[in-house]
Each structure stands twice: as C-alpha cells, then as structure tokens.
C-alpha positions, -999 to 999 in steps of 0.1 A, spaced: 265 -54 230 259 -41 262 235 -16 280 255 10 298 254 48 303 256 59 267 228 82 273 227 111 298 192 119 295 155 108 305 121 108 288 89 118 300 54 138 297 48 171 316 33 167 351 36 192 382 61 186 407 53 193 445 79 190 476 73 164 501 90 161 534 118 138 536 112 105 550 129 89 580 164 79 572 182 46 585 199 52 616 233 40 606 236 64 579 223 94 600 252 84 626 276 83 598 265 118 584 270 134 616 307 124 620 329 155 611 349 147 580 385 163 577 385 199 575 390 216 541 397 252 535 371 271 516 393 286 491 392 317 473 364 341 470 343 339 438 357 357 409 338 389 395 305 383 375 312 382 338 296 409 317 267 403 292 264 365 291 266 357 328 243 362 357 254 360 396 232 340 419 237 340 459 246 308 474 221 287 491 221 287 530 245 262 547 227 231 556 224 221 595 237 189 606 212 162 613 205 148 647 217 112 657 188 88 662 188 65 692 183 32 677 216 32 657 227 -5 663 194 -19 651 187 1 619 213 -13 594 197 -47 588 165 -32 579 180 -5 554 149 13 543 121 -14 540 94 6 552 77 32 529 70 67 539 35 79 545 45 110 523 45 89 491 5 90 495 7 127 484 23 114 450 5 82 446 -15 96 413 17 108 396 21 77 374 -16 74 363 -15 114 356 17 111 331 1 79 315 -34 96 308 -22 107 276 -27 80 247 5 65 235 40 69 246 58 104 236 91 102 220 121 125 226 153 125 209 185 131 226 206 158 212 243 154 204 266 158 236 283 189 221 252 208 211 263 240 228 299 251 224 324 249 250 323 284 258 286 285 261 280 313 240 262 298 211 252 264 195 276 240 175 263 235 141 235 258 142 223 252 106 224 213 115 203 218 149 174 239 129 173 213 102 173 185 126 145 200 148 122 206 118 126 171 107 119 156 142 88 177 144 77 166 109 82 129 120 58 134 151 85 135 179 74 151 211 104 169 220 144 167 224 165 163 254 197 182 260 225 180 286 231 215 303 267 209 313 279 222 346 311 224 330 301 247 302 273 269 320 294 277 354 328 272 340 344 306 347 338 309 386 314 300 411 279 316 406 290 330 372 263 313 348 266 315 310 233 300 295 235 320 262 241 288 241 210 270 257 187 299 253 195 298 216 184 261 216 152 268 237 141 296 213 146 273 183 126 245 201 100 267 211 97 282 173 97 245 161 68 234 185 91 210 204 91 202 241 125 203 261 139 177 287 168 198 303 194 176 320 213 191 350 246 174 340 268 179 371 292 152 358 321 151 335 315 139 297 341 115 290 355 84 299 322 63 294 307 43 267 293 67 240 311 99 253 325 111 220 336 145 235 352 156 268 335 183 289 352 182 322 338 197 355 341 235 360 378 246 362 372 259 396 357 226 410 388 207 395 412 231 411 396 223 446 397 187 437 435 191 428 438 206 464 419 179 481 420 149 460 395 131 485 367 148 469 372 123 441 357 89 442 384 63 451 389 27 447 407 3 469 440 9 450 438 45 454 428 53 419 409 86 418 378 92 395 371 128 387 338 123 368 317 137 398 325 150 432 321 122 458 289 121 478 309 117 508 313 153 511 278 162 500 274 184 532 310 198 534 318 235 523 347 221 501 337 240 468 348 277 475 331 278 506 300 260 494 286 223 497 282 203 465 246 203 474 244 241 474 262 241 441 239 219 425 208 239 440 223 272 430 229 258 392 191 249 392 180 281 407 200 301 381 184 279 352 151 283 364 152 320 366 169 326 332 143 301 315 113 314 335 93 321 303 99 285 290 90 265 321 61 245 316 55 251 280 89 245 265 108 230 291 86 202 305 112 181 325 143 186 346 163 155 349 188 159 378 223 144 374 231 125 406 263 107 396 287 97 366 268 99 335 240 117 352 229 86 367 222 76 406 251 53 411 288 53 419 314 52 389 321 14 395 329 7 360 349 37 343 359 27 308 387 56 304 423 41 300 411 6 300 402 6 336 370 -14 331 357 -36 303 325 -54 298 314 -77 316 336 -71 346 321 -66 380 338 -33 387 348 -19 421 336 -3 451 341 35 453 345 40 491 379 48 498 382 84 498 385 98 535 348 111 537 335 79 527 358 61 550 348 83 579 312 76 573 317 39 572 337 40 604 310 58 622 285 33 608 306 2 618 310 17 654 272 22 657 267 -15 653 294 -25 675 316 -38 650 344 -12 647 366 -37 628 343 -34 599 348 3 595 385 1 581 380 -5 545 354 -22 520 356 -62 514 392 -72 509 384 -101 486 359 -82 462 383 -85 431 390 -59 405 375 -41 376 375 -67 351 369 -99 374 339 -123 372 319 -130 402 333 -166 408 367 -149 405 363 -135 441 355 -144 474 330 -118 481 309 -123 450 310 -158 445 279 -182 446 282 -185 488 304 -154 491 309 -127 516 279 -107 503 255 -131 519 273 -128 554 263 -107 583 292 -85 573 284 -84 536 248 -72 546 262 -45 566 285 -32 541 260 -33 514 232 -18 533 256 10 544 271 16 507 237 15 491 221 38 516 247 64 512 237 65 476 200 69 486 208 97 510 225 117 483 197 112 460 173 124 487 195 156 492 196 164 458 159 155 451 150 178 481 170 206 464 153 202 431 120 200 442 126 233 464 138 250 432 114 239 407 79 236 428 68 269 415 69 259 379 38 243 370 41 217 342 77 208 349 83 175 360 116 161 378 132 127 368 162 107 379 184 84 357 190 48 370 216 25 351 206 -6 335 235 -29 347 223 -59 332 254 -80 333 258 -109 360 220 -103 368 215 -138 365 240 -147 394 230 -148 431 252 -118 440 244 -94 411 281 -81 415 281 -55 389 250 -38 406 265 -42 438 296 -22 430 274 6 415 255 8 448 224 -10 440 218 -35 468 200 -62 445 206 -96 451 186 -131 447 173 -123 483 174 -85 482 155 -58 461 178 -31 454 152 -8 431 123 -8 453 141 17 477 150 37 449 113 38 435 101 48 470 127 77 471 114 90 438 78 85 449 82 110 479 92 134 455 68 128 427 97 121 403 99 98 372 122 69 372 140 67 338 157 33 330 177 21 301 184 -9 283 147 -10 268 158 -22 235 179 -52 246 167 -88 246 183 -114 266 195 -137 236 214 -109 221 238 -106 250 267 -131 260 250 -159 279 283 -167 298 279 -132 316 245 -140 328 231 -109 310 194 -106 317 182 -72 303 145 -82 300 143 -94 334 159 -64 348 136 -39 331 107 -59 343 119 -59 381 124 -20 377 90 -18 363 74 -37 391 92 -16 416 81 16 398 44 5 396 43 -6 434 56 27 442 32 45 422 59 65 399 60 67 364 85 50 344 104 63 314 128 46 293 156 48 267 178 26 246 213 22 261 230 19 226 224 34 191 201 11 173 183 19 139 168 -16 134 134 -30 134 142 -55 159 153 -32 185 122 -9 176 100 -39 181 115 -44 215 107 -8 225 73 -8 214 67 -42 233 82 -30 265 73 4 267 38 8 246 20 -23 240 7 -31 271 -22 -20 295 -25 17 303 -12 12 339 19 -6 328 27 18 297 58 38 300 53 77 303 79 83 278 108 70 257 139 90 248 157 78 218 195 79 216 206 99 197 203 126 170 232 123 145 240 118 111 232 79 112 198 87 124 191 108 92 203 82 68 173 72 45 167 37 56 172 46 94 150 77 91 121 59 76 123 31 102 125 58 129 93 76 115 75 44 117 87 37 152 75 71 164 39 65 149 37 33 165 49 48 202 29 81 203 -1 79 180 -34 68 192 -43 34 174 -11 34 155 3 4 175 -28 -18 166 -27 -7 129 -13 -33 104 26 -30 100 20 -23 62 0 7 68 24 21 94 52 15 70 32 35 41 28 64 63 64 65 74 73 64 37 52 95 33 70 112 61 104 103 48 96 115 13 81 148 27 111 155 49 138 143 24 153 177 21 155 185 58 167 153 65 195 155 38 204 190 51 206 177 84 228 148 76 252 168 57 256 195 82 261 171 113 288 154 93 307 187 85 
C-alpha cells in the first residue's frame, strides 16, 4: 500500500497567526517573475450577485511586480539555504501548540459533506449522528473541505457558504472544533477521490480559452486539477490573478463565519496545489496516467512556466538550459534507473540538474510564499485561528540517491540536498503548521524493490520542522482501522518527549467503515491513547476496557450513523 494524497485536510490545535514580512527571495526566481508572460484577455465582467445564498466581495488590488535583484547569476546554486530573521517572531509557535497534554485527534469529513449546489448538507441525519458519536469518543473536532468549486461556482465574487454554515452550527452545538480547508483544487483524479468536484465553472471557461493556465507535461498533456502557479501574478481569471481569487475567497469565508472564528473554527488549511498539497501534479492517477511506484513527470511546460525557466537560464548565462525541462527524465510509470536523469549518477547531480531543480523547487516555494502572505493578511485579525499547509508524503524511491518521485513533485530532496528544510522555514516565517502524511506506515509494509522509506521520510520532515520551530501535525495517508496502524501513529505522534510530539493528528476518514463495531471500538481506544493525559502510559487492557465502555454507550448513535452514511 502507498502513502499518497488521499486526504485533503490537516490537523492541529489552536494558535494565533501573525503576519511576518516576506523573506528575501532567490535572485533567479525574482528574475523569472519579472518576465512578462504572454498576454491573456481579462474576460467578461462578473455576473450579477445571486440572491439570498450569495455574497459579493470586492476583488483585492492588483499586485505590483517585484524588482530584479543584481546578483542573479550567483543566486541559483544557493537556493534559499539561509533562514530569514523574520522567523524569530514565530520561534515559539511549535512550543505553544504542544503546551496541551496529549495530541488532539480530528476526523476528516466525507469529501461530499456539502451538496454540490452549496445550499445544504448531504445526509444531514448521518452528519448529526456522526458528530455526536465522535464527541462521545473524545475527538477534538472535524475537518472539512470548503470547495472553491462549490462555494464560488456561479460567478466571480459570488459566494455560497450556506451548506458550510449548517455544518459549523452543528459542530458548535455538538462541542467540536473545526479545521476548514480552503480547497482551491479539483476533487477527482487522485487516490481516494470518491467524488468529482471540478474547479468553478467560470475558471474552467478561462482555462478552456487559454489551456496554458493548466499544468502541462513534456508531451503536452494538460492537468486541470489546479491553476498553474506559473500564472500566479497574471490577471487571467476574469481580470483577477489566481492569488487575488484565493485571497478574496478566504476573506469572504472569514467574514461569513466571523462569529465562529477562534471558538469553533480553529484552523485554516490553505490549499496550495493538487489534493490541497504544496506540490506539482506530477503523479495523476486519472485515466491511468500514473501508477505506483512510478517517478512521475515534471510539470513545467505551460508557457508561463517556460517563460520563467527561460529567464532563469539567461540570468545564469546558460540560455540553452531554458528551452525545456530534462529530456531524459522518463515517463510517469518509469523507475529511476530507467532514465538518464534520475539514475544513480544521472543528470540530477550535474550542474544543469542542480540549476533545473533549484528553479523548479523555488517556483513552488515562491507560490507558497504568495498564498501564505495572502492568508496571513486575511486571518491575522482572527485570534485563536492558526494557518496550516499540507506537504505530500512521497515515500517511494526515497531510498535512492535521486529521490526521483519527490523531485518531479517539486521537493528538491536528494541524498545531498535537504528539500524539506526550505519548506519548514517558509512556514516558520508565517507561523504556520506543517501537516504531513503517511504517519501510519512502516517501512516493512511497503514494496522494498521501490526503496520505500515512509518512516525515514517522516523523521526527516519532523527534524526540519523542529529545526525551524514550526508545529508538525500528521495524518494517515490511507484508511486504516487496525491496531498496527494505530500503534504506529501513537509511537510517531504522541509517545515521545513533549518537544517532539505532534501538535495534532487528523484521522482519515469518517464513513461507514469507521462506525463498524470493531473498528469503532479500536478507534475509541486510539483516541484515548492519543489525546488524554496519562492514557498512553496506562496499561493496554485498561484502555481497551474504557474503549469498550465508549463503544457500548455510543452504540445507538454509531449504528444510526453507519446506516445513514450507507444510504
């Protein structure tokens, strides 16, 4: 089994977020950002605001271009090795989040919790019974995707949060906290995507007009899961930039749920890519494009990304490097040794390989910087609400020198280069939590010929978070209801010194299987071991007895939830 992007949410405990000035950026990317991308028409004016269920928010002001730094040619090898002085402002964030005893457990709601028209909940009776059962088991709260494709479906600036309001009110009444995920990606086409929720219709129309708004691979295959980060600063969505659209959406959400902020809604996870993760869509499962454990493909062939690559190559005096990505990097389903670029002593380790990976990964970091700056600007005035970012757990081929699958996703992590420290420092500058997956996996459970190392990967990311002073939250990558997986999560997230403990864990996912009697009993025991003081040190038999009591007491609710969710 594999750890992928099955879950779209993150876990954590409440902490205030403050805005920090952005850190210095690498010169090569600054140069790339200043190159004018091909012009795109702004499109039609926004449609009239809907009545009753919608609200209209003015667009954010246009973002000015950034200045070009003089040290372009020398910047790319260094990437962003230095930390920002601004990080000191948030040095105590991780310690503050861990100050609570134990690790609070949140549970992910179904992907289709809210109806596609946005007006109400799907299976309201099931949701109500499920929340009551979760509360009885000691769960801290729930997580829910707030889909861009649902809440702003009808037109730019026309927001319909009615179904989400129904859920927030229900959570408040039940006494559960909420992690709200700003899901700016499409649902469908990835592991675990049981429903399809496209991007807003009006965004799709713009992508149809200009297909370079979609991520593109070397063969010209377009990916419509998420708007390409190459056009972050271009007014390509009905006169707004993608970043402005994301900021406006978050601002509308904040205003609509102002009375819930900090008391019921305690976390905003900001979507940054496919499956809500900070990465490129390098391993799409739709239509059989990719299959585990393939290395994936670079996503840098839309004209906006190519324009940036061209500028970066010219800045270092190597214009020939700016025409395309590596030509010998193989296909989605290849293994590293099948390719010239990713094999043991391949192109990834050459001067060209270092240049390309520095540019490719830094573009992703710059994207994260822009969205985090927008998010902190929106939520700074909401005490008790923290911001988090999801990072993908790409553990296959981790044991090789090149870490090919991580490279194509945008994580410049090799035997010689730490790809997660720059991400952790980015989050530290904004006081955000790093949410990571595959916490439930053990190395020996994975195919050894694919050099899978989920435990080593989690350890590396945890070390990066600890060094940067950011809180680390976790989640399971695949649905697991067995004690072996629970034991691994407890050992990784909770059974350790306070300074190394995760700040929260989000459990994948609420559904009929969770509420099966044996699964529910084991889950109740897991929650107690994770989140209640002293429970982890208590004897296993005592925890099991108490879990049996919870299971017996909640049996009517659990049965009702299971039946309603199955219907």
